[in-house]
TIBAKOL-620997 format. One record per residue: residue number from 1; residue in one letter; z, x, y of N, C-alpha, C, O, CB in turn. Coordinates in steps of 0.1 Angstrom, whole numbers, plus 2048, in hexadecimal, padded with zeros to 3 digits. Atoms other than C-alpha are relative to their C-alpha. Glycine has a CB too. Layout:
BEGIN
(NUM, 'A', (Z, X, Y), (Z, X, Y), (Z, X, Y), (Z, X, Y), (Z, X, Y));
...
//
This chain:
BEGIN
(1, 'M', (7F5, 7FF, 809), (907, 7A5, 448), (807, 80E, 803), (800, 818, 804), (7FC, 800, 7F1));
(2, 'P', (7F9, 7F4, 7FE), (922, 7BF, 44F), (7FE, 80A, 7F4), (7F8, 806, 7EA), (80F, 7FE, 802));
(3, 'N', (803, 7F7, 80B), (922, 7DE, 439), (80A, 7FF, 7F5), (80C, 809, 7EE), (801, 80E, 806));
(4, 'T', (7F6, 803, 80A), (93C, 7CF, 422), (7FA, 803, 7F2), (801, 80A, 7EA), (805, 7F2, 800));
(5, 'L', (806, 7FD, 80D), (924, 7D1, 404), (7FD, 80F, 7FE), (7FF, 814, 7F3), (7F3, 7F8, 7FE));
(6, 'A', (802, 7F1, 801), (91B, 7F5, 40C), (80D, 807, 7FD), (80D, 811, 7F5), (7FA, 805, 80D));
(7, 'I', (7F3, 7FA, 802), (940, 7FE, 40D), (804, 7FD, 7F2), (80A, 806, 7EB), (80B, 7FA, 80A));
(8, 'W', (7FC, 804, 80E), (946, 7EB, 3EC), (7F9, 809, 7F6), (7FF, 80E, 7ED), (7FC, 7F1, 7FE));
(9, 'H', (808, 7F8, 809), (92A, 7FE, 3DB), (805, 80F, 801), (806, 816, 7F7), (7F1, 800, 804));
(10, 'A', (7FB, 7F2, 7FE), (936, 820, 3EA), (80E, 802, 7F9), (810, 80C, 7F3), (801, 803, 80F));
(11, 'D', (7F3, 7FF, 807), (959, 818, 3DD), (7FE, 801, 7F1), (805, 80A, 7EB), (808, 7F4, 803));
(12, 'H', (803, 7FF, 80E), (94B, 813, 3BB), (7FB, 80E, 7FC), (7FF, 813, 7F1), (7F5, 7F5, 7FC));
(13, 'L', (805, 7F3, 803), (939, 834, 3BC), (80C, 80A, 800), (80D, 813, 7F7), (7F6, 805, 80A));
(14, 'N', (7F4, 7F7, 800), (95A, 845, 3C6), (809, 7FD, 7F5), (80F, 807, 7EF), (807, 7FD, 80E));
(15, 'F', (7F7, 803, 80B), (96E, 833, 3AC), (7FA, 806, 7F3), (801, 80B, 7EA), (801, 7F0, 7FE));
(16, 'A', (807, 7FB, 80C), (954, 83E, 392), (803, 80F, 7FF), (805, 815, 7F4), (7F1, 7FE, 800));
(17, 'K', (7FC, 7F1, 800), (95B, 863, 39C), (80E, 802, 7FB), (810, 80B, 7F3), (7FF, 805, 80F));
(18, 'L', (7F2, 7FE, 805), (980, 85E, 396), (801, 7FC, 7F2), (809, 803, 7EA), (809, 7F7, 809));
(19, 'L', (7FF, 804, 80E), (97B, 84C, 375), (7FA, 80C, 7F8), (7FF, 80F, 7ED), (7F8, 7F3, 7FE));
(20, 'N', (806, 7F4, 808), (965, 86A, 36A), (80A, 80B, 800), (80B, 812, 7F5), (7F3, 805, 807));
(21, 'L', (7F6, 7F6, 800), (980, 882, 374), (80B, 7FD, 7F6), (810, 806, 7EF), (806, 803, 80E));
(22, 'L', (7F5, 805, 809), (99A, 86E, 361), (7FB, 802, 7F1), (802, 806, 7E9), (804, 7F1, 803));
(23, 'E', (805, 7FF, 80D), (983, 86D, 343), (7FF, 80F, 7FC), (801, 812, 7F0), (7F2, 7F9, 7FF));
(24, 'E', (801, 7F1, 803), (97E, 893, 345), (80E, 805, 7FC), (80E, 80D, 7F2), (7FB, 807, 80D));
(25, 'Q', (7F3, 7FB, 804), (9A3, 898, 343), (804, 7FA, 7F2), (80A, 801, 7EA), (80B, 7FA, 80A));
(26, 'L', (7FD, 805, 80D), (9A5, 881, 325), (7F8, 808, 7F5), (7FD, 809, 7EA), (7FB, 7F1, 7FF));
(27, 'G', (808, 7F8, 809), (98A, 896, 315), (808, 80D, 7FC), (806, 812, 7F1), (7F3, 805, 807));
(28, 'L', (7F7, 7F4, 803), (9A3, 8B3, 316), (809, 7FC, 7F4), (80C, 805, 7EC), (808, 805, 80C));
(29, 'F', (7F8, 805, 80B), (9B9, 89E, 2FF), (7F9, 803, 7F2), (7FE, 809, 7E9), (803, 7F1, 801));
(30, 'R', (808, 800, 80C), (99D, 89D, 2E5), (7FD, 80F, 7FC), (7FA, 812, 7F0), (7F3, 7F9, 801));
(31, 'E', (803, 7F2, 803), (997, 8C3, 2E8), (80D, 808, 7FD), (80D, 814, 7FB), (7F9, 806, 80C));
(32, 'G', (7F3, 7F9, 804), (9BC, 8CA, 2E1), (806, 807, 80C), (80F, 80F, 80A), (7FE, 809, 7F5));
(33, 'E', (7FB, 7F9, 7F4), (9C2, 8D6, 305), (809, 7F6, 807), (80A, 7EA, 804), (7F5, 805, 809));
(34, 'S', (7F7, 808, 7F8), (9DB, 8C9, 31E), (7F8, 7FB, 80D), (7F3, 804, 814), (80D, 807, 804));
(35, 'P', (806, 805, 7F4), (9CD, 8B3, 33A), (809, 803, 80C), (815, 806, 80A), (7FD, 7F1, 7FF));
(36, 'D', (7F8, 7FE, 7F4), (9D9, 8B6, 35E), (806, 7F2, 803), (800, 7E9, 809), (7F7, 805, 80C));
(37, 'Y', (7F9, 80D, 7FF), (9F2, 899, 35D), (802, 7FC, 80F), (801, 7F0, 813), (80D, 800, 7F9));
(38, 'Q', (7FE, 803, 7F2), (9F9, 89C, 383), (7F2, 7FB, 806), (7F3, 7F1, 80E), (805, 80C, 807));
(39, 'L', (80D, 805, 7FB), (9D3, 898, 38A), (7FE, 7F2, 7FB), (7F9, 7E9, 803), (7F5, 80A, 7FC));
(40, 'M', (802, 80E, 806), (9D1, 87A, 373), (809, 7F6, 807), (805, 7EB, 80A), (804, 800, 7F1));
(41, 'L', (7F7, 809, 7F9), (9F0, 86B, 384), (7FB, 7FD, 80E), (7FB, 7F2, 813), (80E, 806, 801));
(42, 'D', (805, 802, 7F2), (9E1, 871, 3A7), (7F4, 7F7, 800), (7F2, 7EE, 809), (7FC, 80E, 806));
(43, 'I', (80C, 809, 801), (9C0, 860, 39C), (805, 7F2, 7FE), (800, 7E9, 805), (7F7, 805, 7F4));
(44, 'M', (7FC, 80E, 803), (9D2, 842, 38E), (809, 7FA, 80C), (808, 7EE, 80E), (808, 800, 7F3));
(45, 'Y', (7F8, 805, 7F5), (9EA, 840, 3AC), (7F6, 7FB, 80B), (7F8, 7F1, 811), (808, 80C, 806));
(46, 'Y', (80A, 805, 7F7), (9CB, 83E, 3C2), (7FA, 7F3, 7FC), (7F8, 7EA, 804), (7F4, 80B, 802));
(47, 'M', (807, 80C, 805), (9BA, 824, 3AC), (809, 7F4, 801), (804, 7E9, 802), (7FC, 803, 7F1));
(48, 'T', (7F7, 80C, 7FE), (9D9, 80E, 3AE), (805, 7FE, 80E), (80C, 7F4, 811), (80C, 802, 7F7));
(49, 'H', (7FC, 802, 7F2), (9DE, 813, 3D3), (7F5, 7FF, 80A), (7F7, 7FB, 815), (809, 80C, 804));
(50, 'Y', (80B, 803, 7F7), (9BC, 811, 3E2), (7F8, 7F4, 7FA), (7F7, 7EA, 801), (7F7, 80C, 802));
(51, 'P', (808, 80B, 805), (9A6, 7FB, 3CB), (808, 7F3, 7FF), (804, 7E8, 803), (7FA, 803, 7F3));
(52, 'D', (7F7, 80C, 803), (9C3, 7E4, 3C2), (805, 7FA, 80D), (809, 7EE, 80D), (80B, 803, 7F7));
(53, 'V', (7FA, 805, 7F4), (9CF, 7E0, 3E6), (7F5, 7FC, 80A), (7F8, 7F2, 812), (808, 80B, 807));
(54, 'L', (80B, 804, 7F7), (9AE, 7DE, 3FA), (7F4, 7FB, 7FA), (7EF, 7F0, 7FD), (7FD, 80C, 809));
(55, 'H', (80D, 803, 806), (98F, 7DE, 3E5), (800, 7F3, 7F8), (7F8, 7EA, 7FB), (7FC, 80C, 7F7));
(56, 'H', (800, 80C, 809), (998, 7C4, 3CB), (803, 7F3, 808), (7FD, 7E9, 806), (809, 801, 7F5));
(57, 'P', (7FD, 80C, 7F9), (9A8, 7AB, 3E3), (7F4, 7FB, 809), (7F2, 7EF, 80B), (80C, 802, 809));
(58, 'K', (80C, 804, 7F8), (989, 7AC, 3F9), (7F5, 7FA, 7F7), (7EF, 7F0, 7FB), (7FA, 80D, 808));
(59, 'E', (80A, 805, 809), (973, 7A7, 3DB), (804, 7F1, 7FC), (7FC, 7E9, 7FB), (800, 808, 7F3));
(60, 'D', (7FB, 80E, 803), (989, 788, 3D2), (7FC, 7F6, 80A), (7F8, 7EB, 807), (80F, 800, 7FE));
(61, 'L', (805, 809, 7F6), (980, 779, 3F3), (7F1, 7FD, 7FF), (7ED, 7F2, 801), (804, 806, 80E));
(62, 'V', (80F, 802, 802), (95B, 77F, 3ED), (7FE, 7F7, 7F4), (7F5, 7EE, 7F4), (7F9, 80E, 7FE));
(63, 'F', (801, 808, 80C), (95F, 770, 3CA), (802, 7F1, 803), (7FA, 7E9, 7FE), (80A, 805, 7F5));
(64, 'A', (7FD, 80E, 7FD), (96E, 750, 3D8), (7F5, 7FA, 807), (7F1, 7EE, 805), (80D, 7FF, 808));
(65, 'R', (80C, 806, 7F9), (951, 74B, 3F0), (7F4, 7FE, 7F7), (7ED, 7F5, 7F9), (7FD, 809, 80C));
(66, 'I', (80B, 802, 809), (938, 751, 3D5), (802, 7F4, 7F7), (7F8, 7EC, 7F5), (7FE, 80D, 7F7));
(67, 'K', (7FD, 80B, 809), (949, 738, 3BE), (7FE, 7F2, 808), (7F9, 7E9, 802), (80E, 800, 7FB));
(68, 'E', (802, 80C, 7F8), (948, 71E, 3DB), (7F1, 7FC, 801), (7ED, 7F1, 801), (806, 802, 80E));
(69, 'R', (80F, 803, 7FE), (922, 722, 3DE), (7F8, 800, 7F4), (7EC, 7FB, 7F4), (7FB, 80B, 80A));
(70, 'E', (808, 800, 80C), (917, 728, 3BB), (809, 7FF, 7F4), (80E, 808, 7EF), (7F8, 80E, 7FF));
(71, 'S', (7F7, 803, 80B), (92A, 717, 3A0), (7FD, 807, 7F3), (805, 809, 7EA), (801, 7F1, 7FE));
(72, 'A', (804, 7F9, 80D), (916, 728, 384), (806, 80E, 7FF), (806, 813, 7F4), (7F0, 800, 800));
(73, 'A', (7FA, 7F2, 800), (926, 749, 38E), (80F, 7FF, 7FD), (815, 80A, 7FB), (7FE, 806, 80E));
(74, 'A', (7F1, 802, 802), (949, 73B, 387), (805, 808, 7F4), (80F, 80F, 7F5), (803, 7F2, 7FF));
(75, 'P', (7FB, 7F8, 80C), (94D, 74A, 364), (801, 80F, 803), (80A, 816, 7FF), (7F7, 7FD, 7F4));
(76, 'T', (800, 7F1, 7FD), (943, 76D, 370), (80B, 803, 80A), (812, 80D, 809), (7F2, 804, 805));
(77, 'I', (7F6, 7FE, 7F5), (959, 76A, 38F), (80E, 7FF, 7FA), (816, 807, 7FE), (7FE, 7F6, 80B));
(78, 'D', (7F3, 801, 806), (976, 75E, 37B), (804, 80C, 7F7), (80F, 810, 7F8), (801, 7F3, 7F8));
(79, 'K', (7FD, 7F4, 809), (973, 77A, 362), (803, 80C, 809), (80D, 813, 806), (7F3, 803, 7F8));
(80, 'L', (7FD, 7F5, 7F8), (972, 794, 37E), (80D, 7FF, 807), (814, 809, 809), (7F5, 801, 80B));
(81, 'S', (7F3, 802, 7FA), (990, 785, 390), (80B, 803, 7F6), (815, 809, 7FA), (801, 7F1, 805));
(82, 'Q', (7F5, 7FD, 80A), (9A4, 786, 370), (800, 80F, 7FD), (80B, 815, 7FB), (7FC, 7F9, 7F3));
(83, 'Q', (801, 7F2, 802), (998, 7AA, 36B), (808, 808, 80B), (80E, 812, 808), (7F2, 805, 7FF));
(84, 'H', (7F9, 7FA, 7F5), (9A7, 7B3, 38D), (80F, 801, 7FC), (815, 80B, 7FE), (7FE, 7F8, 80E));
(85, 'G', (7F2, 800, 804), (9C9, 7A9, 380), (803, 809, 7F4), (80D, 810, 7F4), (805, 7F2, 7FD));
(86, 'A', (7FF, 7F8, 80C), (9C4, 7BA, 35F), (7FF, 80F, 803), (807, 817, 7FE), (7F6, 7FC, 7F5));
(87, 'L', (802, 7F2, 7FC), (9B8, 7DA, 36F), (80D, 805, 808), (811, 811, 806), (7F4, 802, 809));
(88, 'K', (7F4, 7FD, 7F9), (9D6, 7DA, 386), (80C, 803, 7F7), (813, 80D, 7F8), (804, 7F5, 80A));
(89, 'A', (7F5, 7FE, 80A), (9EF, 7D6, 369), (7FE, 80C, 7F8), (807, 814, 7F6), (801, 7F3, 7F7));
(90, 'C', (803, 7F4, 808), (9DD, 7F0, 354), (802, 80D, 808), (808, 817, 803), (7F2, 7FF, 7FA));
(91, 'G', (7FE, 7F5, 7F7), (9DC, 808, 371), (80E, 804, 803), (812, 80F, 802), (7F8, 7FE, 80D));
(92, 'E', (7F2, 7FE, 7FE), (A00, 804, 379), (808, 805, 7F4), (810, 80E, 7F6), (807, 7F3, 805));
(93, 'K', (7FA, 7FA, 80C), (A0A, 80A, 355), (7FD, 80E, 7FE), (805, 816, 7FB), (7FC, 7F7, 7F4));
(94, 'L', (804, 7F3, 801), (9F6, 829, 354), (807, 809, 80A), (80B, 815, 807), (7F0, 801, 801));
(95, 'V', (7F9, 7F9, 7F6), (A05, 835, 375), (80E, 803, 7FB), (813, 80E, 7FC), (800, 7F9, 80E));
(96, 'H', (7F2, 7FF, 804), (A28, 82F, 367), (801, 80B, 7F5), (809, 813, 7F5), (805, 7F3, 7FB));
(97, 'D', (800, 7F7, 80C), (A20, 842, 346), (7FD, 80E, 805), (804, 818, 801), (7F6, 7FC, 7F6));
(98, 'L', (803, 7F3, 7FB), (A10, 85F, 359), (80B, 806, 808), (80E, 812, 808), (7F3, 800, 808));
(99, 'D', (7F4, 7FC, 7F7), (A2D, 861, 372), (80B, 805, 7F7), (812, 80F, 7FA), (804, 7F4, 809));
(100, 'D', (7F5, 7FC, 80A), (A45, 863, 354), (7FD, 80E, 7FB), (805, 816, 7FA), (801, 7F6, 7F5));
(101, 'V', (804, 7F3, 806), (A31, 880, 345), (802, 80B, 80A), (808, 815, 807), (7F1, 7FF, 7FB));
(102, 'V', (7FF, 7F6, 7F6), (A2F, 892, 366), (80F, 804, 803), (812, 80F, 807), (7F9, 7FB, 80D));
(103, 'N', (7F1, 7FE, 7FD), (A55, 88E, 36A), (808, 804, 7F3), (814, 803, 7F3), (806, 7F4, 806));
(104, 'G', (7FA, 7FA, 80C), (A5C, 89C, 347), (803, 7F8, 7F4), (808, 7FC, 7EA), (80D, 806, 805));
(105, 'S', (7FE, 809, 80C), (A5D, 87E, 330), (7F6, 803, 7F5), (7EB, 808, 7F8), (7FF, 7F1, 804));
(106, 'I', (809, 7FE, 80B), (A4E, 881, 30E), (7FA, 7F2, 7FD), (801, 7E9, 7F9), (808, 806, 7F3));
(107, 'I', (808, 80D, 803), (A33, 866, 309), (7F5, 804, 7F6), (7EF, 80F, 7F8), (7FB, 7F9, 80D));
(108, 'E', (80B, 7FD, 80A), (A1B, 864, 2EC), (7F3, 802, 807), (7EF, 7F9, 810), (7FF, 7F5, 7F5));
(109, 'R', (80D, 7FD, 7FA), (9FA, 873, 2F6), (7F6, 7F4, 7FD), (7EF, 7F0, 806), (7FA, 80D, 7FA));
(110, 'E', (808, 80B, 804), (9E9, 856, 2E4), (802, 7F4, 809), (7F8, 7ED, 80C), (802, 7FC, 7F1));
(111, 'R', (7FD, 80C, 7F7), (9FA, 83C, 2FA), (7F9, 802, 80D), (7F4, 7F8, 812), (810, 7FF, 802));
(112, 'I', (807, 7FE, 7F4), (9ED, 84C, 319), (7F1, 7FF, 7FF), (7EA, 7F9, 807), (804, 80E, 806));
(113, 'E', (80E, 800, 802), (9CB, 852, 30B), (7FA, 7F2, 7FE), (7F0, 7EE, 803), (7FC, 808, 7F3));
(114, 'T', (804, 80D, 803), (9C8, 82E, 2FE), (800, 7F8, 80D), (7F6, 7F1, 810), (809, 7F9, 7F6));
(115, 'S', (7FF, 808, 7F3), (9D3, 81F, 320), (7F5, 805, 809), (7EE, 7FD, 810), (80E, 802, 807));
(116, 'A', (80A, 7FB, 7F7), (9BC, 836, 333), (7F2, 7FC, 7FC), (7EA, 7F9, 804), (801, 80F, 801));
(117, 'L', (80D, 804, 805), (99E, 82F, 31D), (7FD, 7F1, 803), (7F2, 7ED, 806), (7FE, 803, 7F1));
(118, 'E', (801, 80E, 7FD), (9A4, 80A, 321), (7FD, 7FD, 80E), (7F4, 7F5, 812), (80D, 7F8, 7FB));
(119, 'Y', (801, 801, 7F2), (9A7, 80D, 346), (7F1, 804, 804), (7EB, 7FD, 80C), (80A, 809, 808));
(120, 'L', (80E, 7FB, 7FD), (986, 822, 348), (7F6, 7F6, 7FC), (7ED, 7F3, 804), (7FE, 80D, 7F9));
(121, 'A', (80A, 809, 805), (972, 80A, 333), (800, 7F3, 808), (7F6, 7EE, 80C), (802, 7FD, 7F1));
(122, 'S', (7FF, 80D, 7F9), (97F, 7EB, 345), (7FB, 801, 80F), (7F4, 7F9, 814), (80F, 7FB, 800));
(123, 'F', (804, 7FE, 7F2), (97A, 7F9, 368), (7F1, 802, 801), (7EB, 7FD, 80A), (808, 80C, 806));
(124, 'R', (80F, 7FE, 800), (957, 805, 361), (7F8, 7F3, 7FD), (7EF, 7F0, 804), (7FC, 80B, 7F6));
(125, 'D', (807, 80C, 803), (94D, 7E4, 352), (801, 7F6, 80C), (7F8, 7F0, 80F), (807, 7F9, 7F3));
(126, 'H', (7FE, 808, 7F4), (95C, 7D2, 370), (7F7, 803, 80B), (7F0, 7FB, 811), (80F, 801, 804));
(127, 'M', (80A, 7FC, 7F6), (948, 7E6, 388), (7F2, 7FD, 7FD), (7EA, 7FA, 806), (802, 80F, 803));
(128, 'R', (80D, 803, 804), (929, 7E2, 374), (7FC, 7F1, 803), (7F1, 7EE, 808), (7FE, 803, 7F1));
(129, 'I', (802, 80E, 7FE), (92C, 7BC, 375), (7FF, 7FD, 80F), (7F6, 7F6, 814), (80B, 7F8, 7FA));
(130, 'E', (800, 802, 7F2), (933, 7BD, 39A), (7F3, 805, 806), (7EC, 7FE, 80E), (80C, 806, 807));
(131, 'E', (80D, 7FB, 7FA), (915, 7D3, 3A2), (7F4, 7F9, 7FC), (7EB, 7F6, 804), (7FF, 80F, 7FC));
(132, 'T', (80C, 807, 804), (8FC, 7C1, 38D), (7FF, 7F1, 802), (7F5, 7EC, 804), (7FE, 803, 7F1));
(133, 'D', (800, 80F, 7FF), (907, 79D, 38F), (805, 7FA, 80D), (800, 7F1, 813), (808, 7FA, 7F5));
(134, 'V', (7F9, 807, 7F5), (91F, 796, 3AC), (7FB, 805, 80E), (7F9, 7FD, 817), (80E, 803, 7FF));
(135, 'M', (805, 7FB, 7F3), (913, 7AD, 3C8), (7F3, 7FA, 805), (7F2, 7F7, 811), (800, 80F, 800));
(136, 'P', (80C, 807, 7FC), (8F0, 79F, 3C8), (802, 7F1, 804), (7FC, 7EC, 80E), (7F6, 801, 7F5));
(137, 'L', (7FC, 80E, 7FC), (8FF, 77C, 3C9), (806, 7FF, 80E), (803, 7F7, 816), (809, 7F9, 7F5));
(138, 'A', (7F9, 7FF, 7F3), (915, 785, 3E6), (7F6, 802, 80B), (7F7, 7FC, 816), (80B, 80B, 800));
(139, 'A', (80A, 7FD, 7F6), (8F8, 793, 3F9), (7F7, 7F4, 803), (7F3, 7F2, 80F), (7F7, 80C, 7FC));
(140, 'R', (809, 80C, 7FF), (8E4, 773, 3F3), (808, 7F5, 806), (802, 7ED, 80F), (7FA, 7FD, 7F3));
(141, 'L', (7F9, 80D, 7FD), (8FF, 759, 3F8), (809, 801, 80D), (80B, 7F7, 814), (809, 7FC, 7F5));
(142, 'L', (7F6, 800, 7F5), (917, 766, 413), (7F8, 803, 80D), (7EE, 80B, 80D), (80A, 80B, 7FD));
(143, 'R', (805, 7FF, 7F3), (90F, 765, 438), (808, 809, 808), (813, 80D, 804), (7FE, 7F2, 807));
(144, 'D', (7F8, 7F7, 7F7), (91A, 77B, 455), (80E, 7FB, 803), (818, 803, 803), (7F9, 802, 80D));
(145, 'K', (7F3, 806, 7FD), (936, 763, 45D), (80A, 802, 7F4), (816, 803, 7F6), (7FF, 7F1, 804));
(146, 'D', (7F7, 7FE, 80C), (943, 766, 439), (805, 80E, 800), (811, 811, 7FD), (7F8, 7FD, 7F3));
(147, 'W', (7FC, 7F2, 801), (943, 78C, 43A), (80A, 803, 80B), (814, 80B, 809), (7F4, 809, 802));
(148, 'L', (7F6, 7FE, 7F5), (955, 78C, 45C), (80D, 7FA, 7FC), (818, 801, 7FF), (7FA, 7FA, 80D));
(149, 'A', (7F4, 806, 803), (96F, 774, 44F), (807, 808, 7F5), (813, 80A, 7F5), (7FE, 7F2, 7FB));
(150, 'I', (7FB, 7F8, 80B), (974, 789, 42F), (806, 80D, 806), (811, 811, 802), (7F5, 803, 7F5));
(151, 'D', (7FB, 7F4, 7FA), (977, 7A9, 443), (80C, 7FE, 809), (815, 807, 809), (7F5, 807, 808));
(152, 'A', (7F4, 803, 7F8), (990, 799, 45B), (80C, 7FD, 7F8), (817, 7FF, 7FC), (7FC, 7F4, 809));
(153, 'A', (7F5, 804, 808), (9A5, 78C, 43F), (808, 80C, 7F9), (814, 80B, 7F6), (7FB, 7F7, 7F5));
(154, 'I', (7FA, 7F4, 807), (9AC, 7AE, 42F), (800, 80C, 80A), (7F5, 810, 80F), (7F8, 804, 7F3));
(155, 'R', (7FF, 7F5, 7F6), (9B9, 7C9, 447), (7F9, 80C, 7FA), (7FC, 810, 7EE), (80F, 802, 804));
(156, 'H', (806, 7F4, 805), (9A4, 7E8, 444), (80A, 80B, 7FE), (813, 80E, 807), (7F5, 805, 80A));
(157, 'I', (7F8, 7F4, 803), (9B5, 806, 434), (7F6, 80B, 7FE), (7ED, 80A, 7F6), (809, 7FE, 7F3));
(158, 'E', (808, 7F4, 801), (9A5, 828, 438), (802, 805, 7F1), (80D, 807, 7ED), (803, 80B, 80A));
(159, 'D', (800, 7FB, 80E), (99C, 835, 415), (807, 80E, 801), (803, 817, 807), (7F2, 801, 7FA));
(160, 'P', (7F8, 7F4, 7FF), (9B7, 850, 410), (7FA, 80C, 7F8), (7FF, 817, 7F9), (80D, 7FE, 7FA));
(161, 'L', (806, 7F5, 808), (9A0, 865, 3F9), (7F2, 802, 805), (7EE, 80E, 807), (800, 7FD, 7F1));
(162, 'F', (80E, 7FF, 7FD), (97C, 85E, 403), (7FD, 7FD, 80F), (7F2, 7FC, 813), (7F8, 7F7, 7F8));
(163, 'G', (801, 803, 7F2), (983, 855, 428), (7FE, 80D, 808), (7FB, 818, 803), (80C, 7F8, 805));
(164, 'S', (802, 7F5, 7F7), (981, 86B, 446), (80B, 80B, 800), (809, 816, 803), (7FF, 7FB, 80F));
(165, 'R', (7F5, 7F7, 801), (9A3, 87B, 440), (807, 7FE, 7F2), (80A, 7F3, 7EE), (80B, 7FD, 80B));
(166, 'I', (7FB, 801, 80D), (9AF, 883, 41D), (810, 801, 800), (815, 80A, 806), (7FB, 80C, 7F7));
(167, 'D', (7F1, 800, 801), (9D4, 87A, 416), (804, 80C, 7F7), (7FE, 80F, 7ED), (805, 7F3, 7FA));
(168, 'E', (7FB, 7F4, 806), (9E8, 898, 40B), (801, 7FE, 7F0), (7FF, 807, 7E8), (80D, 805, 806));
(169, 'R', (7FE, 803, 80E), (9F0, 887, 3EA), (7F3, 802, 7F7), (7F4, 805, 7EC), (805, 7F2, 7FE));
(170, 'Y', (80D, 800, 808), (9CB, 887, 3E0), (7F8, 80D, 802), (7EC, 80E, 7FE), (7F8, 7F5, 805));
(171, 'G', (807, 7F4, 7FE), (9C3, 8AB, 3E9), (7FA, 806, 7F4), (7EF, 80B, 7F3), (809, 80A, 807));
(172, 'A', (805, 7FA, 80D), (9C0, 8B7, 3C5), (7F4, 7F8, 7FB), (7EB, 7FE, 7F5), (80C, 800, 7F6));
(173, 'I', (80B, 808, 804), (9A9, 89A, 3BD), (7F3, 804, 808), (7E9, 806, 803), (803, 7F1, 801));
(174, 'A', (80B, 7FD, 7F7), (993, 8A2, 3DB), (7FA, 80E, 7FC), (7EE, 80F, 7FC), (804, 800, 80F));
(175, 'Q', (805, 7F2, 804), (991, 8C7, 3D0), (7F8, 7FF, 7F2), (7EE, 805, 7F1), (80C, 809, 7FE));
(176, 'Q', (806, 802, 80D), (988, 8BC, 3AC), (7F2, 7F9, 802), (7E8, 7FD, 7FC), (809, 7F7, 7F7));
(177, 'I', (80D, 806, 7FE), (96C, 8A5, 3B9), (7F7, 80A, 807), (7EB, 80A, 803), (802, 7F4, 80A));
(178, 'E', (809, 7F6, 7FA), (95F, 8C1, 3CF), (7FB, 80A, 7F6), (7EF, 80E, 7F6), (808, 808, 80B));
(179, 'R', (804, 7F7, 80B), (95E, 8D9, 3B1), (7F5, 7F9, 7F7), (7EB, 800, 7F4), (80C, 804, 7F7));
(180, 'H', (80A, 808, 808), (94B, 8BE, 39D), (7F3, 7FF, 808), (7E8, 801, 802), (805, 7F2, 7FD));
(181, 'S', (80D, 801, 7F9), (932, 8B9, 3B9), (7F9, 80D, 801), (7EC, 80D, 801), (803, 7FA, 80E));
(182, 'K', (806, 7F3, 800), (92C, 8DE, 3BC), (7F9, 803, 7F3), (7EF, 809, 7F2), (80A, 80B, 805));
(183, 'G', (806, 7FD, 80D), (927, 8E1, 397), (7F4, 7F7, 7FD), (7EA, 7FC, 7F7), (80B, 7FD, 7F5));
(184, 'A', (80C, 809, 803), (90F, 8C3, 396), (7F4, 805, 809), (7E9, 804, 804), (804, 7F2, 804));
(185, 'S', (80B, 7FB, 7F8), (8FB, 8D1, 3B3), (7FA, 80D, 7FB), (7EE, 80F, 7FC), (804, 802, 80F));
(186, 'A', (805, 7F4, 807), (8F8, 8F2, 3A1), (7F8, 7FD, 7F5), (7EE, 804, 7F2), (80C, 80A, 7FC));
(187, 'L', (808, 804, 80B), (8EB, 8E1, 383), (7F2, 7FA, 804), (7E9, 7FB, 7FC), (807, 7F5, 7F7));
(188, 'T', (80C, 806, 7FB), (8D0, 8CF, 397), (7F6, 80A, 807), (7EB, 806, 80B), (803, 7F4, 809));
(189, 'R', (808, 7F6, 7F9), (8C2, 8EF, 3A6), (7F5, 805, 7F7), (7ED, 80E, 7FB), (808, 80B, 806));
//
């Protein structure tokens, strides 16, 4: 089996880092401070331009093959497929709202917080189901020829944040992740 499942899992770990950063910024709302709206926008721009363009479409191909081979998985697969669309719509709305704020529009803080919290909860639940229910099924049911066909169907896009070269747009996120990892390693010493 190609390393598609390992990449899938690594993507989830990376997405979790970004969701944690987004949640940290939302925490500033509750503390009466101002979050870094540009950082939040950059996170959401990434989430709507990497997962929604490469990661989720590839998962959809895996989902279809699982459904062909294990009909009992259909309800879970259908739910996850629907979530892909809902996550995309919710993410795009949040990008739009954050972009408006960054460009000087006045938007209710509660509107952004509500959308972001919904996105966080939905995305985390989605990844949890994939990790615990679907990825083991995929490992069991799909063969090398399936993985090769799936990989061939979706053109590979280098991850613009966690890949070998960080896109300039995501420099601030990369620095924030680096600060977090240094802080976490200092705590474990």
